N, C-alpha and C positions, 0 to 999 in steps of 0.2 A: 762454673755460667760466670756471661760477661750480665750485665748492668749498661741495661742496654743504654740510656747515660750518657755514657763515653760516643760510640759512637755514630756519629752522623751519617743521617742512611745516605744514602747513594742515590748521584742525581739519575742513574741509569731505572732507577725503580718505578718508572716513573712510563718506560717501556712497553707495546701491548707483549699482554701474558707475565707478567713480571707477581709472583706471588713471594712475600716478605717469609727470612727465613723467624719459627718460634720462636718469642717473649723465655732467652736466657741462650738462647742456642751465639754459638759460641764466634758462626758467620751475620748477624742478628746485622745490620743495616745494609747487607745488599741481596741481590736474589735468590731464593728459596730453588725454585725453581718457574721454568716457564710455561704450565700445564703438563706438563711430561716428564715425568723427571728422569723416568722408565728408556725412552723412547733418546731422553737427551745422553743420556749413559751410550745409548748404540750407538747412535752418530758419534757421537768422542768416539769408538773405538774404529768404530770402519770409515767415518768422513771430517771431518772438522768442527767442533764449536771455540764460542766465547763464554769462557766466564770473566764474571765481573770479578775479581780479588779489591776494590778499593780501597775497601775498609782494613787492610792490610797498614798496617803502621812504619813509615817509611827515613832515616836517619841518612844526612849528608856529612863526611869527615875528610871536608880541601885539606891539607899542610902540607911537607913536603913531608912531617914524620909519618903519616899515616896508617901506615902498613907494619913501620917496624916499631911503632909506640901499641899498634892493635895488635900484633904479636907475642908484645909480652904479658895482655890479659886478655886474651878466648886461648882454646885451646886448636886449632886450628892453623899450621904452619903458612903463612899469609909477608914473612917476612920482606918476600920476594914475589909478590902474585904478581905477572905483566900487567902491564896493560894491556884491557878486552876479555881479564876470566874471570872468575868468579869461582865463589869457594860457600859450601853453609860450612858452617862453628856453632862455637857452642861459650858462652859463659859459666862458668862452676860457679858455688863457693871452695870455699876453704877443704868441706871434707869431698868435695867430688858428685854434686850432685850438681844436675842439670838448676841451674835457674834462668839463661838463655839461650832458643836457640833460630838464629837467622841465617838466612842467602845476605853472601855480600859481594857486589863486585867494583871494579877497579875500573875507569877507565875515564881518562882525559883531563890525570890529578885530583878528579875527588873519588875516594869510596864510599858505594848506596848502598848501605843496610833496610833487608828488609824484614818488618820481624810477626805476627803477633798482634791483634789488634789493640786488647784488652795488656801487655807484652812492654810495647816503647816505647810509653813511655819511663817508668823505669827502667827501659835499660839505657834513653839519651842520659837520663837524669847520672846513672853509675858511670857510664863515658864522659863527663859534662865532669865528677865529681874524680876522675882518675888519667886527668891530662897533666893537670901538676907545670912539668918545662916543657912539655915534648910540644913541633912544633903541627897538631894537628887539631882543629875546631866546628868538633861533635855539633854540630844543628837539626833541627826539627827538618825534613827535607821534604816534609807532605805535599811541596808541592809537582812531586810523582804521584801519580797511579799505577794501580797493579791491572792489566785486561792478560788474564790465560788463555792460550790460544794453543787446542786438544788434538790430535788425532793425525789419522796419517799422511791427511789434506792440507793438513798448515804446510807446507811450506809450501801450495800452492795457491795459498789466500794472502800466504805476505809477496810470492810475487807478483800475485798479480793486482798490487797496493803499491809494488817499487821497492819492496823487503825488502833486504838483498838476505837470507840465510845463517847462519848462525851451522857452521859446520859441527862440531863439538860440542857434547858436553857439557855442562859453563861455559860455554865463549858467552862474546857479547860485543855486537856493533850498534853507532852512534845511530839514530835515528836525521837522520834530515831538522825537522821541529822539534828538535829537543828532546831527550828520556835516550831509554835506550832497550831493546832484544834482545833478548840470553833464552840460551838452550838448557831444554835442566832436563836428566831425568826421568822425573819420575812428574806427574800418574801412572806416563806409559810414555815408549821410547819416541816419540817427538810430541815433545812440548816443550811451548815460547810466553818465556814472558814479560810484558810487553809493559817496563814503563818509561809514561806516557805523558805529559807537567798536564797536570789533572781538571787546565782548562776546554784544555782538548779530550778529555773521556769520550765523553757523550762521541763529535763526533769521529775517533779513532774507530768506537763502537758500530757506526752509522759503515764505516772506511772498511768494516774485518765483518761485520754480516752480508753487507752491496755482493763481496767479494766471493762469495758462500759458504761463510762460517753462521755455523744457525746458532739461535741464544740459546746457551746451556747454566745452569743455576747450580750454588757451590753442592747441591745432596749428588749431582753429576763428577764433578769434580774427588768427594770428600767417597764416592761407593770405589770409582779405580783405584785412589788414596790408600783407600783400607784391602783391595786388592791387592795392594802392588806391598803393604806390611811395613806402608812408610811415613812414622811417628809422628804425632804433629802435639807440636807444650801445651800442658796445658790440661790437653785430652788422654791423649795415651801416656802420659806421664803425672805422679805426681810428688808433692818437697824428699821422696827419697829415694825421685830413684834416680841410678846412677850413668854414662853413656854408655858399658857394657850392656844392659837389659833390653835399651833398644836397638842397637846394633847400629848409635852414633860411630864406632871406631873404625879406623882408617882414615890412610890419606886424598888428599880431590881423587886418583885413579880412583877408589874403591866411594868411593861419592858419602864419604864416611862426614863427619864432623870432628872428629878428631887422630890429630895426627900423631904418630905415636913414637917423630922422630925427632921433636923439638926443645928446648929449651928449657926452664924457668916456667910455671904458668898455676896462677890460686889451680887447687885438685885437684894437681900433676901428682901428687903422693900414693892418692888414689886409685888413680886411674891408672899407676904402672902397676903399683902395687894384685890390684885386679889384673893385671894381665900377663906377667910373668908368673904368681905365684898361687890362686886361688880362680876363684869360679863368680857370676855375681848372683845373685838370694835369689834373681828373680828372670825372664826372659818372654820380649815380642810374643803371642803368636794374634794366630787366627783362629777364633771362632766362626762354627755355623751354628747357629741358632732353629733353639723351635718353633718356626712356623706360625703355630697353628697355640703356641700358646696368644693370651687373649689379652698378654702387656708386653713390655718390649726390657727387655734394662737399661736402665742409667750414666752414662759416664764417673767413672766412679762406682757402683753396685757392688755387693762382694762378692765374690765368686766364689760357694762351693766345692767342696767335692767328702759324700757321706755328712754330713753336713759341719763341714771340720773347713775356717777361712782358708782360699789358697794364693787370693787376688784378689784382681779387680778389674770393672770391666773398664778398658774405654772406651775411643770412636762408637756409636753400631749406628748403622746403615741397610738400608732394603736394598739387594744390590741382584741389577736388572734381570741375569743367565743368575746369581749361585742363593742367592732367597737373604731372609736377615744375616749379617758378615757382621760381628766383631771383630774390635782386633780386645786384645790382653794383656795386664801384670799379672805370670799366674808366678811362680815359684817351682823353680828346677827342675824340683825331683819329680812329678807328677807324670808320671810314665801318660801316654798316649792317649793312649784309649779311657779313658780314665769318664764316668759318667760325670756333669756337671749339672751344674747349676750357676747361670749365670743372672743376678738381682731373681725373676720373678720365671728365668729359659731357663728350662734342659737348653745346654750347651754343647759341642763335643767340637775339641781341638783339631783344627784344620792340618795333618800329620807332613802334608808337604809347607806348612812355617814356622816349619824346625828350623834354628839352621842351625850344627854338629856345629861344638864347643869342642870336641876332646882331642885336641892334636895338640902333643906338648908342648907345655908352658918352658920355653928357656933355663926364668927363672928356680922353678920345678926345678925338672931334673941339674940345674943345677946341687939346690942343695941335697936332691938325693946324690948326687954322686960325691960329696962330702960325709955326707953317713955310708956311703959305699954301699945304698943300693945299687 
């Protein structure tokens, strides 16, 4: 749960119809919905919505060695990240467990990072401690604020206000008055983050809504994210999570956050060992929850099968088509048709959310050859 006092309220909470997120929500400080949360989800899939995500913590890193330095302390291969390109990235602990997840964009000599509101200060502190003699200067970059534009009509909205649309996922283009627009592959294929000068946040909101984007809250964004099975740090992860469990493995082309062909970084040994020799103990799945239950589970609640703990609940949300759904980390050996209890609610695994991981592993095959198998 997020400490409400740590995240200031967005000025957009004064917009007509805005309802603030519940206490303790990861999205405290921004609008939860604007009176019709399920309708906002439908609009995001059929037209275009704009979501206030200005509570995300932004970090700026100028300096000639910013990319080569960050490359050595994170999981992604970004030493030569081209100007106008972005990537998802992780900071791992020495045992390969996820400490931070962030999106980074390099533009005009500065790397911009945005991450969870409650994790940002710790990430910035870690980055500052790790600079040593490198030519990199991480600092609070919260002069930029995040708005997300989602839906198939998003390119038309951007065009209407004179903003060029980035072509490919993770491409970014500078905005005329500061900041940039970045194309994202989730929560839908037509998703764009606009990092705009914070003092212009309300003006950008007005421009986007006047151009046809409908206001939508974090509820709509989260419902589409869960449907897309994209994990969120702190909700769908715990202190034991390794990248393989939540599908953060793979280079930029796979929309992952861990590149498997790069040099040494903290936690790499675990990443390599699991990739080459083992399997993660848990995996991320989507659950369908019993909509008739009087109570719904909370993130962190246990998932049980026959009274035995087999996992933990992550994000829980009501979807306009799927009803109550959740992301969850469960043990890999749990059959897909197992009857589960997610906190107080009966639950079933969505079979389409299972990611096949039965491909031969290079390391395991090599060991078998040495053993004559």
